[in-house]
C-alpha positions as CSV (number, residue, x, y, z in Angstrom):
1,X,-85.8,115.0,-74.0
2,X,-86.7,118.0,-71.9
3,X,-88.1,121.0,-73.7
4,X,-90.6,121.3,-76.6
5,X,-93.2,118.6,-76.5
6,X,-93.8,116.1,-79.3
7,X,-97.4,116.0,-78.1
8,X,-97.7,119.6,-79.2
9,X,-97.0,118.4,-82.8
10,X,-99.2,115.3,-82.5
11,X,-102.3,117.0,-81.1
12,X,-102.3,119.6,-83.8
13,X,-103.1,116.9,-86.3
14,X,-105.8,115.1,-84.3
15,X,-108.8,117.0,-85.5
16,X,-107.9,116.8,-89.2
17,X,-107.1,113.1,-88.9
18,X,-110.3,112.2,-87.1
19,X,-112.4,114.0,-89.7
20,X,-111.2,111.5,-92.3
21,X,-112.2,108.2,-90.9
22,X,-112.0,106.3,-94.2
23,X,-108.4,107.2,-94.7
24,X,-107.6,106.7,-91.1
25,X,-109.1,103.2,-91.2
26,X,-107.1,102.4,-94.3
27,X,-103.9,103.4,-92.6
28,X,-104.6,101.3,-89.6
29,X,-105.5,98.4,-91.9
30,X,-102.1,98.7,-93.6
31,X,-100.3,98.8,-90.3
32,X,-102.1,95.6,-89.2
33,X,-101.4,94.0,-92.6
34,X,-97.7,94.6,-92.3
35,X,-97.4,93.6,-88.7
36,X,-99.3,90.3,-89.4
37,X,-97.3,89.7,-92.6
38,X,-94.0,90.1,-90.8
39,X,-94.8,88.4,-87.4
40,X,-97.9,86.2,-88.0
41,X,-101.6,86.7,-87.4
42,X,-101.8,85.8,-83.7
43,X,-101.7,89.0,-81.6
44,X,-100.7,87.1,-78.5
45,X,-97.5,86.1,-80.2
46,X,-96.9,89.3,-82.2
47,X,-96.3,92.5,-80.2
48,X,-96.3,94.7,-83.2
49,X,-99.7,93.3,-84.3
50,X,-101.1,93.8,-80.8
51,X,-100.0,97.5,-80.9
52,X,-101.5,98.0,-84.4
53,X,-104.8,96.5,-83.3
54,X,-104.9,98.6,-80.1
55,X,-104.4,101.8,-82.1
56,X,-107.0,100.7,-84.7
57,X,-109.6,100.0,-81.9
58,X,-108.8,103.4,-80.3
59,X,-109.8,105.0,-83.6
60,X,-113.0,103.0,-83.5
61,X,-112.1,100.8,-86.4
62,X,-114.6,98.0,-86.8
63,X,-113.5,94.5,-85.9
64,X,-114.4,93.2,-89.3
65,X,-111.9,95.6,-90.9
66,X,-109.2,94.4,-88.5
67,X,-109.9,90.7,-89.2
68,X,-109.9,91.3,-92.9
69,X,-106.5,93.0,-92.8
70,X,-105.0,90.1,-90.8
71,X,-106.5,87.5,-93.2
72,X,-105.1,89.3,-96.2
73,X,-101.7,89.3,-94.7
74,X,-101.8,85.7,-93.7
75,X,-103.0,84.5,-97.2
76,X,-106.5,83.5,-96.2
77,X,-108.0,86.3,-98.1
78,X,-106.9,87.8,-101.4
79,X,-105.7,91.4,-101.4
80,X,-103.1,93.9,-102.4
81,X,-99.4,93.4,-101.6
82,X,-97.9,96.4,-99.8
83,X,-94.3,97.5,-99.5
84,X,-92.8,100.0,-97.0
85,X,-90.8,102.9,-98.3
86,X,-89.1,105.7,-96.4
87,X,-88.5,109.2,-97.8
88,X,-86.2,111.7,-96.2
89,X,-85.8,115.4,-96.9
90,X,-86.0,119.0,-95.7
91,X,-89.0,121.3,-95.5
92,X,-89.1,125.1,-95.6
93,X,-86.4,126.7,-93.3
94,X,-84.4,123.4,-93.1
95,X,-86.9,121.4,-91.1
96,X,-86.0,117.7,-91.2
97,X,-88.7,115.4,-92.4
98,X,-89.1,111.6,-92.6
99,X,-92.2,110.1,-94.4
100,X,-93.1,106.5,-94.0
101,X,-95.2,105.1,-96.9
102,X,-97.0,101.8,-97.3
103,X,-98.2,101.4,-100.8
104,X,-99.1,98.9,-103.5
105,X,-97.8,101.3,-106.2
106,X,-94.3,102.5,-105.7
107,X,-94.3,104.9,-108.7
108,X,-97.6,106.6,-107.6
109,X,-96.3,107.0,-104.0
110,X,-93.0,108.5,-105.2
111,X,-94.7,111.0,-107.5
112,X,-97.1,112.1,-104.8
113,X,-94.4,112.6,-102.2
114,X,-92.1,114.4,-104.6
115,X,-95.0,116.7,-105.7
116,X,-95.9,117.6,-102.1
117,X,-92.3,118.6,-101.3
118,X,-91.7,120.6,-104.5
119,X,-95.0,122.5,-104.1
120,X,-94.1,123.6,-100.6
121,X,-90.5,124.6,-100.9
122,X,-89.1,121.3,-99.7
123,X,-86.4,119.1,-101.0
124,X,-86.2,115.3,-101.0
125,X,-82.8,113.8,-100.0
126,X,-81.1,110.5,-100.0
127,X,-81.8,107.8,-97.4
128,X,-79.9,108.7,-94.2
129,X,-79.9,112.4,-95.0
130,X,-81.9,113.3,-91.9
131,X,-82.7,110.1,-90.0
132,X,-79.5,110.6,-87.9
133,X,-81.3,113.5,-86.3
134,X,-84.0,111.2,-84.8
135,X,-84.0,108.5,-82.1
136,X,-86.3,105.5,-82.1
137,X,-88.1,105.5,-78.8
138,X,-91.2,104.2,-77.1
139,X,-93.5,107.1,-76.5
140,X,-96.5,107.2,-74.1
141,X,-98.8,110.1,-73.2
142,X,-101.0,110.3,-70.2
143,X,-103.3,113.3,-69.8
144,X,-103.8,115.0,-66.4
145,X,-106.1,117.8,-67.3
146,X,-108.1,117.4,-64.1
147,X,-105.0,117.3,-61.9
148,X,-105.9,114.1,-60.2
149,X,-102.7,112.1,-61.0
150,X,-100.0,112.1,-58.4
151,X,-96.7,113.0,-60.2
152,X,-94.4,111.3,-57.8
153,X,-96.4,108.1,-57.9
154,X,-96.7,108.0,-61.7
155,X,-93.0,108.7,-62.1
156,X,-92.0,105.9,-59.7
157,X,-94.4,103.5,-61.5
158,X,-93.0,104.4,-64.9
159,X,-89.3,104.1,-63.8
160,X,-90.0,100.8,-62.1
161,X,-91.5,99.5,-65.4
162,X,-88.4,100.5,-67.3
163,X,-89.0,104.1,-68.6
164,X,-85.9,106.2,-69.6
165,X,-87.4,109.6,-69.1
166,X,-90.6,111.4,-68.1
167,X,-91.5,114.9,-69.3
168,X,-94.1,116.8,-67.3
169,X,-96.0,119.6,-69.1
170,X,-99.2,121.4,-68.3
171,X,-101.9,118.8,-68.1
172,X,-99.9,115.8,-69.4
173,X,-97.1,113.4,-68.9
174,X,-94.8,112.1,-71.7
175,X,-93.1,108.8,-70.9
176,X,-90.0,107.9,-73.0
177,X,-88.7,104.3,-73.2
178,X,-86.2,102.3,-75.1
179,X,-88.0,100.4,-77.9
180,X,-87.4,97.1,-76.3
181,X,-89.0,98.3,-73.0
182,X,-92.0,99.9,-74.6
183,X,-94.5,97.1,-74.3
184,X,-93.5,96.4,-70.6
185,X,-94.0,100.0,-69.7
186,X,-97.3,100.3,-71.7
187,X,-98.7,97.2,-70.0
188,X,-97.6,98.2,-66.5
189,X,-99.1,101.7,-66.7
190,X,-102.4,100.3,-68.0
191,X,-102.4,97.7,-65.2
192,X,-102.0,100.5,-62.7
193,X,-105.1,102.1,-64.0
194,X,-103.6,104.9,-66.1
195,X,-105.5,105.8,-69.4
196,X,-103.0,106.2,-72.2
197,X,-103.8,108.9,-74.7
198,X,-100.9,107.9,-77.0
199,X,-98.7,104.8,-77.0
200,X,-96.3,103.9,-79.9
201,X,-92.8,103.2,-80.9
202,X,-91.8,106.2,-82.9
203,X,-89.0,108.6,-84.1
204,X,-88.4,111.5,-81.8
205,X,-86.1,114.4,-82.9
206,X,-82.9,115.0,-80.9
207,X,-83.6,118.7,-81.2
208,X,-86.4,120.8,-82.5
209,X,-85.9,123.4,-85.2
210,X,-87.5,126.9,-85.1
211,X,-88.2,128.7,-88.4
212,X,-89.7,132.0,-89.4
213,X,-93.5,132.5,-89.3
214,X,-93.5,132.4,-93.1
215,X,-91.6,129.1,-93.3
216,X,-93.7,127.6,-90.5
217,X,-96.8,128.3,-92.5
218,X,-95.3,126.6,-95.6
219,X,-94.2,123.7,-93.4
220,X,-97.7,123.2,-92.0
221,X,-99.1,123.3,-95.6
222,X,-96.6,120.6,-96.5
223,X,-97.6,118.4,-93.6
224,X,-101.3,118.9,-94.5
225,X,-100.6,117.9,-98.1
226,X,-98.6,114.8,-97.0
227,X,-101.4,113.8,-94.6
228,X,-103.9,113.9,-97.5
229,X,-101.9,111.2,-99.3
230,X,-103.5,107.7,-98.9
231,X,-100.1,105.9,-99.0
232,X,-98.6,108.0,-96.2
233,X,-98.6,106.2,-92.9
234,X,-96.4,108.3,-90.6
235,X,-94.7,111.7,-90.8
236,X,-91.8,112.7,-88.4
237,X,-90.3,116.1,-88.3
238,X,-88.4,118.4,-86.0
239,X,-90.4,121.6,-86.5
240,X,-90.7,123.6,-83.3
241,X,-94.2,125.0,-83.3
242,X,-94.5,128.4,-81.8
243,X,-97.2,128.7,-79.1
């Protein structure tokens, strides 16, 4: 996992995402809906729902919105039925891309994703065409911009809790875990007083792929276009962003 930081790719998108609160809240509502539908509406008994609620609250999503999403999923409130769809393909310069969609209209979602790829020199592929290039991992980010965190102490705490790897970069720590250990590590680090900037189970590229400046610009345009789509929940890619 050493090398280029996933956080470099994540933080690039923060400003644009945070400026679109309505869409962000809708995405969190869908995450909560699916987690509750699959594992029940009690967060104490459903780890995926707990994580979805924590992420929604971190984005300042109102509690009423959270409760409504859970009630829709558990049948106590009428609402749309969503399905999960995964699209895989290549962007400009051969960048691998995985797009997770949560939609109540499969045809609309397919048309939107296909259009975004085609317009930005990308190509959709079959399921499995790029997913083998990614590993499912727990991923936690702790910022250390003020330099107050003791690296050795944090490393020992994370390893004790079950972390697989720790990446130290300027001003931040990235903790990598097996998916099944994610919740234990997350809870332990929070109990030790660490503030988590990011915490999720996600797909992490096995290797990052550098492209020409021209292809990088096209790829960023493709990512921006996909981010605009309401049905898109998550985008994973292996683009190596140049500093």
